[in-house]
N, C-alpha and C positions, 0 to 999 in steps of 0.2 A: 928187878929188871928180868926180862924173859929172853931166852935165846931165840933167835929168828933164823936159824940155819935149817934148810930143808932136810928131811929125813932121807930123801933119795933124789936122784936126778933122772928125769925122763928125757928121751931124745926129743929134740925140737924139730918141728916141721918148719919149712920156710915161712917167713912172715907174710901174711896175706891181708887183704882187705875184703871182708865178707860180711854179709848181713843175712842171718838165718831167719826163716819164717817164724812169726810170733806164735802161731798156733792159737788163733782166736777162740776156737771152740773150747779150749781148756781154760780160758780166762773168765773170771767173774767181772767183766768190764761194765761199768755204768757211769753215767754222768754224775758229777759231784756238784751239788749246790753249795756255794760258799758265800761268805760275806767278807768285805775288805775291813781290815782293822783300822779304826780311827781312834787316835789317842784323845782323851778328853781335854778340853781347853781349861785354862785357869791354873792356879798354883795351889800348893798346900794339900791338906787332906780334904777329901770330899766323900760323901756317902754314895755318890752316883757311880754306877758301873761304867766300864769302858763302853763307849757307844759304837755303833756300826751303821754302815750304809747298805741298803739292799742293792745287790748287783749279782748277776749270774757270772760265775767263774768256773774254770775247770782246774784240774790238778796242777797245771802249769802256771797258775796265777800267783804272783807274789803276795805275801801277807794275807793269806786266806784266814777266815775267822775260825775254821775248824780243821783239825788234822785229817789227812788221808792215811789209811793204813791201820796198823795194829792199835795205835792210840785212839782210834775212833771206836774200838770195840770195848766191851766190859763197861758200858755206860758212858763212854766217851771221855774226852779230856778238855776241860774248860778253864783250868787254872783258877785265877781269882775273879772270874766273871761274876758279876752280881754283888761284889763286895766293895770296900772302900778303895780309893786310889791314893797312892802316896808317891810324891816326887822326891827323888834323892840325888845328891851329887857328891857325897863323901862316904867313906867306908863305914863309919859308925852308924849313919842313918840307914844305909843299905842293909847292914847286918841286923839292925833292929827291926826293920820293916819286913824282912823275910823270915823272922824267927818263929812266928806263930802259925796256927792252923786255920784261923778264920780267913774267909775269902778276901784276898788282897791283890790288887794290881800295883806293882812297884815299877814306876817309870824312872829310868836311869839316864842322867845326862853327865857329860864331862868324863874325865879319866879318874878311875878309882883304883887305888893300889891295895891289894889284899895280900895276906900271907897264909900259906897252907890251905887246908880244906875247910870250907865254911858251910854250915848246915842251912838248908832251906826247908821250911815247913810245908805241910800239905795245903792244897787249895790256893796256890800262889802262882801268879804270873810275874816274871821279871822281864821287862821289855826295855830296850834301849831306843834312843832317838835316831839311830843309824850311825852316829859317830862315837857314841859312848863306848869306852874301852875299859876292860877289866885286866889289870896286869898283876903279876906276882903270884897270885893264888887262884883258887877255883871254888866251885860249888860242890857240896856233898849232899846228894839226895839219898838218904838212908832210912828205909822203912816208912816212906811217905807215899802219898797218892795225890794225883791230880795236880801236876806241876807243869808249867810252861816256861821255857827259857828261850827268848828270841831277840833278834835284832841287835845283838851285842858283838863287839870285837873282843876276843880273848888273846892275850899274848904273854909270853914269858912266865907261864905258871910253873910253880916249883914242885907240884905233885901231879894231879890231873886237873884239867880245866873243868870238866863236868864228870862226876862219878855217880852212877846210879846203882844202888846196891841194897841188900838186906830186904828183898821182897817189895821194893818200890813198884808201884803200878800206875799206869796212865800218865805217862810223861811224854811231852812233846818238845823237842829241841829243834828250833827252826830259824833259818835266815841269820845265822851267826857266822863270824869268821874266826879261825883258829890258826895261830902261827907261833913258831919258835918257843915251844914249851918243853918241859922236862919229860913227862911220861904221857899217858893217854890224853887225847883231846876229848873224846866222849867214850868212856868205858861203862859197860852195862853188865852186871853180874849178880851173883848170889840170889837167885830165884826172882829177880825182877821180871816184869812182864808188861805187855801192852804199851809199847813204846814206839814212837815215830821220830826218826832223825831225818830232817828234810831241808833242802835248799841252803846247806851250809857250804862255806868255802874253806878248804884246808890247804895250807901252803907252808913252806919252809919248816917242815916238821918230819919226824921219822915215824914213831909208833902212834898211829892215828886212832884206831878204835878196837877194843876188845869186846867180844860178846861171849861171856862165860869166864869165870874166875880162873880155874886151873883144871888140869886133867883129873885131879882127885876130888873135886867138888861135884860129886854126882847128884847132889840135891838140885842142881840146875835142870835136870831132866824134867820135861813137861812144862818148862817155863821159857823165859827168854824169847818171847814172841815179839819180834822187832821188825819194823819196816824202815828201809833206808832208800830214800828217793830224791832225785834231783840235787845230789850233792856234787861238788866240784873237788876232786882229789888231784890237786894241781902240783905235781912234782913231789908229793909226799912219798915216803919210802915203802911203808908196809902197813898191814892190818886195816883193810878197807871193806869189811871188817875181818878180823880173825875170829872164827866162830867155834865154840864148844857147846855141845849138848842141846842147842836150841831146838825147841819144838817146831818152830817155823821162822826162819829169817828170810825176809823178802827184800831183795836187792834189785831195784829197778830204776831205770832212767837216770843213772848217774854218769858223770863224765870223768874218765880216768886218763890222766896225761903223764907220761914219763915216770911212772911209779917204779922205783928202783928194784924192789924185791918181788912183790906180787900185788894183785888186786884183792881177790876174795879167797879166804881159806876156810874150808869146811872140815872140821875134825871132831873126834869123839862122838860119832853118831849124830851129829847135828843135821838138821833138815834145812837146806839152803836153796832157794830159787833165785837165779840170776838172770834177769831178762830186760831187754830193751836198753841196755847200757852201751856206751861208746868208749872203747879202749883205744887209746892213741899212743903208740910207742911204748907198749907194755909187754915185755918179754914173757911174763907169766901172768896172764889174766886171772886164772883161778888155780887153786891148789886143792887136792883131796888128801888130807893128812898133812901134818907139817911139824917139823922139829920132833919132839918126843911124843906128839899127839897122834893117836890113831885116826883112821879116815872117818869122815862123815859122808852124808849123801849130798850131792850137788847136781842140779839140773840147770842147764843154760839154754836159752832160746831167744831169738830175735835180737841178739847183740851184734854190734859192729866191731871187728878187730882190724883196726887200721894200723899198718906197720907194726903188728903185734904178733905174739906167739899164739899157739893153739890152746884152748881151754881144757883143763882136766875136769872130767865129770864122773859121777858114780851114782848108781841106783835111781830111785824115783822120789819125788817130793810132792806132797799135796799142795794144791793151790790154796791161797789164803781165803778166808770166808767173806771178806769185805769187797765192796765195789770200788773200782779204781779205773781211771782212764790212762792207758799206756800210750805215751808219745812215741812217735817213730824214732828209732835209734839214730837215724841219719840227722834228725833235727836237734839232738841233744847238745852238740857243741855250742850252737848259737843260743839255745834256750837256757842252758845252765850257766854258761860263761857270763851271760847278761843278767840272769836272775838270781844266782846264788849269792849269799852273803847279806849283810845288813842293807836295809833300804832307808833312804833319807825320809824323814817324817816331818 
């Protein structure tokens, strides 16, 4: 467990509701062509890949076929696309289906009880039907590549719900819900890279997301490029995310509501861009330096601070290299509260 006590206290200005100008000239904004995810019909194993329907969508569309953000770089993230499809409804079948590295789409139905951390192989998609629930344990992505986890409910995990570590690359965590677990909901660390965490709903939980293992793990420098967008941090306490060493953490279009300790913390030289988010009832939207961790860089722009404190900022941060469409911060409460979390299929 990590201490989450601030290293210092800054004077607070009166709570205000403001919207900063987004600074469009500095953005690499572009339309995103995407496909809706369609689960294949029929049961059992099949050699057919997950199908798709052609439709024009933007970054705000649920269950897009491809990620926006860092997971779209370095060759992109497709998971098990093009491989076999396996339908599972119990723990043994699930763990067997995700154990290999051959392209596999694993469709989950029902409630599955796990214990501890369970490995997922490379080139794997784990996707729920909207009501499928993982309880008790979580997934460990360690030294793997090209993994998608989406449309699942996670609750009551005994360690982390999703742990990405040991140089894992091209990971997409999308449209899940997380509640009432022990440690991190989605922790990313130990030189992992090219990750997108999107459209997830976090509630009834304290320590939400770490990006970076510890102050002493300097090997994370030059890595930990992660995009966090359209997530709903619904009354969770802290780490949304807490960032160490990241070469570029892009936190955009998220909805923060009544977060007890803070929204985003940039530490240990991390590069963090916070833009187009909506903070509602958050006394500390951003921190620069936290606990025993030294300061990082943090740039904020285009955010709304509704009945919230003033953001802490420091230095300059490069824009990410990918195209993305930035929704207006004023629209985030309705967009994200309606679109985050698992979708019925």
